[in-house]
C-alpha positions in Angstrom: 187.7 142.8 120.6 187.3 146.6 121.5 188.8 149.1 119.0 190.6 152.3 119.8 187.7 154.6 119.2 185.4 152.6 121.9 188.4 152.9 124.4 188.6 156.4 123.9 185.0 157.1 124.2 185.0 154.9 127.4 188.0 156.9 128.8 186.3 160.2 127.9 183.0 158.9 129.6 185.1 157.9 132.7 186.8 161.4 132.8 183.5 163.1 132.5 182.1 161.0 135.3 185.1 161.9 137.6 184.7 165.7 136.7 181.0 165.6 137.2 181.4 163.7 140.7 184.3 166.1 141.8 182.1 169.2 140.7 179.2 167.9 142.7 181.3 167.1 145.8 182.8 170.6 145.7 179.4 172.2 145.4 178.2 170.1 148.3 181.2 171.1 150.3 180.7 174.8 149.3 177.2 174.8 150.4 178.0 173.3 153.8 180.6 176.0 154.3 177.9 178.6 153.6 175.3 177.1 155.9 177.8 177.1 158.6 178.8 180.5 158.2 175.2 181.6 158.1 174.7 179.9 161.4 177.7 181.2 163.0 176.9 184.7 162.0 173.3 184.2 163.4 174.9 183.0 166.7 176.8 186.2 166.7 173.8 188.2 166.3 171.9 186.5 168.8 175.0 186.9 171.4 175.2 190.6 170.4 171.4 191.1 171.0 171.4 189.3 174.2 174.3 191.3 175.7 172.7 194.4 174.6 169.4 193.3 176.3 171.2 192.4 179.4 173.0 195.7 179.7 169.9 197.7 178.9 168.1 195.7 181.6 170.9 196.3 184.0 170.7 200.2 183.4 166.9 200.2 184.0 167.4 198.3 187.1 170.2 200.8 188.6 168.0 204.1 188.1 
């Protein structure tokens, strides 16, 4: 038969396991958001550079 101390230890172990799993899940989600943000900013920068290059090229051609 399982005594109270063993039950408490098992409950504590289960709670720690849940806590660790949740922490890992949040860390994974956070990293995914950072990656998405980085990709979005690079896309914006690329669009800005493309627009600038196109505008500069059009100015050169109209001279």
